[in-house]
N, C-alpha and C positions, 0 to 999 in steps of 0.2 A: 802162484802167489800174486795178489793184486798189487797195483802200484801204491795204493794207500797203505797196505800192510807193510810194504817195503819202506815207505817213509817213516812209519812208526818205529820199525826195527832200527833203521839208521839213526833216528832221533834218540832212541834209548841208548844206542851204542855211543853216541856223542856225549850223552849225559855221564856215562861211566868213565869217559876219558878225562873229564874235568875233576880235579882234586882241589879242594873238597867238592863233593857233589852239590851243585847249586839247588837252592830251594826256590821254587817259583810260586807265584800267586795261584792258589787253588782255582780261582775263577778263570784264569788263563789256561789251566790244564784241561778245562772242558773243551777248548779248541782242538786239542790233540785228539780227543775222542770224537769230534764232530766231522763226519765224512764230508759234509758240504764245505766246511772251512778248508779241509785238506785238499779237496778238488780245486779250490781257488788258489792255494799255494802251488799246486802242481801245474795248473794252467799258467800261473804267473811266470814259471820257468820252463814253459814249452815242453812239459812232460818229462823234464830231467829230474829223476827221483833224488839223486844226491844233492843237487842244488836246492830242491824243495825241502829236504830234511835239514839242511844247513840254515835255510831261511826260517824254518819253524823254530829251531833252537834259538836263533838270534832274536826272533820276535819275543820269545819267552824272557830272554835276558833283558832286552830293552824295556819291556813293559814292567818288569819287576823293578829295575833300577830307577825308572821314572815314575813309579806309582800311577800308571796310566788308569787303572780301574778306579782310582780315587779322584780323578779329575771330573769335577762337576760344577754346578752353578755356585756352590759355596766355597770352592777352592780356586776359582779363577778370578781375575780382575774384572769386576762387574762393569766398570766404566768402559773398558775395552770391549767387553762382550756386547754392551748396549750401544756402543758407538756405531756398529754396523759395518766395520771393516770386512767382516765375514758374515754371510747370511745365506741360507738355502731358500731358493724360490724358483718356480718354473721348471719345465722339463725340456729336454732336447728331443730330437726327432725319434729317438729310440726309447722315449719315456723314462730316461734317466734323469734324476733330480740334479739341478744345477747348484753347486756350491760356489757362490759369487765372492770374489775378492774385489771390493770396490776401492781401487788403489788410491784414488784422490783423498780418501779419508785418512790414510796414513800420513803422519807428519814426521819429519826428521827429528830425532831426539826422543821419540816415543820409546817406552820400555819394551825392548825387543823380546825379552823372555816372556813377558806377559802376553804379547801378541802370539808367540809360538804356542803358548799354553792354550789360548783361546782357539787356535787352529785345531789342536788335538781334541779339544772339547767337542768341536763340531764334527770331526771325523768319527769320534766314538758315538756321538748321539745319532749321526746318520747311519752308522753301522746297525744300530738298534732299530731305528725307525724304518729303514729301508730293508731290513732283514738280510744285509750283505749284498744287496743288489748294487750294481755299478752306479757311480755318480759321475757327473761331468764338472771339471774344474774350470770356472769361468773367470778370467782376469778382465775386469772392467777397467780399461786404461783411459777411458774418455775423460779429458780434462785434467789429466795428471801431468806433473813435470818431474824434474830430476829429484826434487826434495820429497817426492811421494814414492820413490822406488828404493827399496833396500834389498840388495842382492843377497845379503845374509839370510833374510827371512824367506825369500823366494827359493834359495838353494836348500834351506832347511825343509820347506814344504815338499820339494821334489824328492829329497833324500828320504824323508819319512814315508812318502807314498811308494817309493821304489823299494824300500827295504822292509817295511813293517805293516803295510796294508795291501795284502796280495790281491791282484786282479780286481782292483776297486775303482779304477778310472776308465770311463768310456771315451770321452774326448777331453783334451786340454784346449780351451778356446781363448785366444788372445783377441780382445775386442778393442778396436779404435786405438791402436798403439801409436803414440806420437813418434815422429821420425827421430826425435832427439834421444829416445830411449832404445833405438834399434840396436846399438852396440851392446847395451846391457843385456838385452834378451838374446843376443847371439851367444853370449857366455852361458846363459841359462839353457839354451837349446843344446849346447855341448854336454851338459850334465845329464840329459835325458837318455835312457836306453833306446835302442833301435825301435822297439815295439811302441814306445811312447811317442817317438817322433812321427810314426805313421799315423798317430791319432791327434797330432797337433794341428790346429787350424787357426790361421790368422785372418780375421775378417773385419769388415766395416759394416755400417748400417745396411748397405745395399745387399750384402752377401749373407748376413746373419740368418735370414729366413731359410737358407739351405740347411741350417743346423738346428735352429730354434724357431718354431712356428710363431707368427705374429701374436697369436692369442697367448702364448707363453712368454713373450718378450716384454720387458718393461717399456714404458713410453719413452724413457730416456735412451733406449736402444733402438728406437724407431718402431716399437711394437705397440700393442693395444692394452697391455696390462698396466693399470694405474696403481699397483701396489707400492706402498711406502713402508720401509722396514721399521718394525717395532719388535723388540725382543719379546718372545713368549717362552716361558719355562717349559721344559720337556714334560710331556704327558707321561705319567707312569704306566708301566705295563707293556713297554715296547720290546722287552727282552724275549728271545726265543725261550720257550719253556718246555720242560719235560711233561709228558701227558700223564694224567691220572685216569684210571678206569672209572666209568660211570655208565648210566643207562641211556645216555643221549646218543646212541650210535647203533645203527643196524648193520650186522655182519654183511660183507659184500660191497659196502660203499667205500669209495676211495678216501673220502674226507669225513672228519667229524667237525661239526661247527658248534661254537658256543658264543652266543645263544643259538638255539636250534631253529627258532621260528621268527622272532621279532627283535630288531635292533632298537635299543633304547637310547634315545638322544637326550643329553643333559648339558647344563652349563658347567664347563670345567675350564678354569684359568681364562675366563672371558671368551671362551670359544664354545660353540655348540658341537659336541662330538658324541660319537658312539664307538664302542670297542667290539671288535670281532676277533675270535681266536679260531684259526683253522689248523687242523692236525692231519697229517698223512697217516692213515690207518692201513695203508697197503704195504706190500712187501717190496715194492719197487718205487722208483722216483716218480713223483707226480707234479705236473705243471698246473697252475691255477690262474684264472683271471677273474676279476670282479667287475661286473657291469651294473648299471642302474638305469631306471626309466627317466632319470633327470640328471644327465651327466654335467649340465651347466651349473648345478647346485652344489656339487660335492667334490671335495678333494679326498682321494683314497690313498693311504700311504702304508705299505706299498699296494699297488693295484694288480700286480701280477708277480709271479715268481715260480721257483722250483723247490720242492720240499723233499729231502731224503726221508726214508721210512721212519715212522714213529717220532717225527720232529714237528713241533708246533710253531706257528707264526702269529704274532699279535698284529692286527690291522687297526689303524686309526682312521675313522671316517669323519670328516669335518664338513659342517654346513658352511658354505661360503657366506661372507658378509653381504648384507642386502636382502637375505632371506630370513623369515621369521621361523621360530621353532615349530609353530603350529602347522607349518606347510609340509613337514616331513611325513605326516600321517598318511598321505595319499601316495607316497613313493614306495618303490620296490627295488630290491637288489637281487642280482643273479650271480651265483658263484659257479663257474664251470671248471672241470678238471679233466685231465687226460694223462695217460702214461707216456713217459718220455725215456729215451735210452741212456741219456747222460745228463750230468748236472750243468755243465757249461755249454750252452747251446746259443748259436747266433739267432738274431731276430728272424732271419730268413728261414732257418731250420725250424724254429718254433711255429712260424706262420704256416709252413707246409704241413706240419703235424696237425695243427688246428683245422686246416682246410680239408684234410683227408681223413680225419678221425671218424666222422659220421656218428653212428650210434654208439661208438666207444667213449663218447664224452658223457660224464656225469654232470647233472645239473642240480643246484640247491637254491631254493628261493626263500628270501627273507622279507618280511613286512617291516615297516618302520613305525615307531611310536615316540611321542615326546613325554618325558618324565616331569618336566617343569612347566607349570602354568605360566601364562603371560604375566609379566611383571606389573605391579601396581605402584602408585607413587609412595605408598607406605613402605619404608625400608627399616628393617630391624636387624638384619644379619649381613655378613659379608657376601653370602650367596645371593641375597636379594639385590645388593648393590651391583653385582655382575649382571643380574637379569635386567635391571633397569638400564644399565649402561648399554647392553645390546639392543634393548627395545628403543632407547633414545637414538642409537645409531641408525636403526631401521627407519625411524620417523624422520631423522635428518636426511637420509638418502632420498626418501620420497619428497621431502620439502625441496631439496636441491634440484631434483628433476623438474618439479613444478616451477621453480624460479627460473630455471634454464629455458623452459617453454615460454614463460612470461617475457623474459629478456628478448628472445628471438621474435616474439609477437610485437613487442614495442619497437624493435629495430625495423621490422617490416612496415609497421604503421608510419614511422618517420620517413622511410624511403618513399612510401606512397604519397605522403603529404608533400614532400619536396617535389616529387614528380608532378603532382597536381598544380603546385604553385608555378613551376616552370612552364607547364602547359598553358595555364591561364595567362602568363606574361606573353607568351608567343601569340596566343589568340588575340590579346589586346593590341599588340603591336601591329598585327596584320589588319585588324579592323580600322586602326588609325590611318594606315596607309591607304586603305580603300576609300575612307572618307575624303582624303586629300585629292584623290583622283576624281 
């Protein structure tokens, strides 16, 4: 009997022990059927089947009692959500998304329950957008003081991740922690399980590059990314979906892609995006990676992962700001896939498989096309407003680059003029001295 079957049996047995038998959210019961999710629970407890079954049951209870599936943009405090206390951006050295807590944004006296709910909102959203892939919790402590730290909130965050989000954290990064808060974080550290302490990193600007590449780190962290937080609603269609049979699949292929030939980019929520759905059609676990001919232009979420058999994953591909929608037509995407022996694999193990797979790798190529024509000044619908907004942003970026060039040219001109004046004064003084002699 497999360990996943054992977990399900023990979970069912625990259900029968409770009187009256609890009724869980049907949306959560899908997790019990999902092998990928059960692997995460098992890994979370180091392959201890009994502890994994207990955790699974407790997850169901907690999610039902707190109506977790109903937490969304319409049920949380929008002021807290848009405040930017929490936001996802950038990736660590293992390509795991950073969920940033910008501690100095929190102020003493703020609604603690509203803050907790927003934290759950982001966990649920990132579960969907990243397909269950691990994330890194990034505490940005730069510039914060005693009034910006609430032990109640931080202990809640840790407890939630420890008890209800299995194997979801890659690193916990504490960035630029002021010495005055050291005692508080010592208490927090004691709450962490041994496995989490191994993944805890306390860093300053000089050491951050060991965990987050400069291109992925914000300028305020000493990096090169000029990103400024602005809340963007969740794009629909991120949920893993059950597959339906169609004619867009050739027997023998590992994956089925939708669309099969061309990614269609369009304006959605002020972003230029395309949606891709990949499905594991094989009888074994399949790892996938997504590549592009223009990696500097696109954010792919998620860009890699492992799929159990007959499970689909929705991928969001976002054109970065500064690029126009017309530019996507010349770009191409490559999806590669390979068989893997288990669901939870380290980056090193996956890297070895990719390097040695050779001809066992399947490749799928996609072209790109834009659905929306370039915006014109005439605006009649909400969609047109979005188009004009993005077009204006592109024009503004170009103008800003031109102005920067002019500014540096003016500065160089001033330096040369001053140098010329000084040189003339020196020559003049020397000539006067010669005349006296």
